[in-house]
N, C-alpha and C positions, 0 to 999 in steps of 0.2 A: 611584457605582460604574461603572467603565468596562467596556463590553462588549468581548469579544474579537473581533478582526478577522482573526486568523490561525487556520487549522485545520491541525494537523499530521497527516499520514497516513503511517504507517510501511509500507514495502514490503520486507520481508526476503526478497527473491528472490535466491537464489544457485544455481539449476539450469542506527528508531525510538523519549514521555516527557512526562509531565505537568509543566507549569511554571506558575508564577504570573505574573500581569502581562499578560494579554491573549492567552493561547494555549489553544486547545482541542485536546486529544490525542484523536483519533478512533480510536486503536488501530491495529493492524496489519492489513494485507490478509491474509486466510487464504491460505496457500501450501502446496501438497502438498510433502512431503519426499522427496527423491530415493531414500533408502534403501528406500522401500516401493513403488517404481515401476520398470517397465522403462524404460531410457534411450531406446529408439527408435533411428532412424537417426543415424549420426554427424553428418550435416549438419543435423539437426533434432532434437537431443536434447531430450526432455521438451516437445516443441512443444505438445501439448494442454494440459499443465499451465501452461506459460508463458502461453498464450493466455487461459486461464481466470483466472489471476492478474491479467493486464492488464485483462480485462473487469471484475473485481471492483474494481480500482484506479480505473478510469474511473467506475464507479458512485459510489465514495466521493468522488472529486473533484467529480462533478456535484452530489452532496448538499451539499458544502461551498459550492460556488458558488451553489446555490439559496438557501442561508442567508446569502448575501452575505459569505462568508468568503474569504480568500485561502488556497488550499490550498498547503501546503509539504510536498512528498513527500520522505521520507528513505528511501533504499534501500541495499541491499548485504547482505552476509553478516552474520548475527547473531554 
């Protein structure tokens, strides 16, 4: 049995799928939804939430690399 070498990390950030054949789906990065938050300044909309999502993504990428997997990050609007 071949071990997977790719780790997929979904980043549905708008302020990602299990597959056979050598892919680990590590799930999506938790992201706050804009409908429940104040937007903040026009030039820095949702800045604290974007920064938190990026920090969570960095942690997931680091975990994949620690397990000697190649992280593949898929992002965009759901």
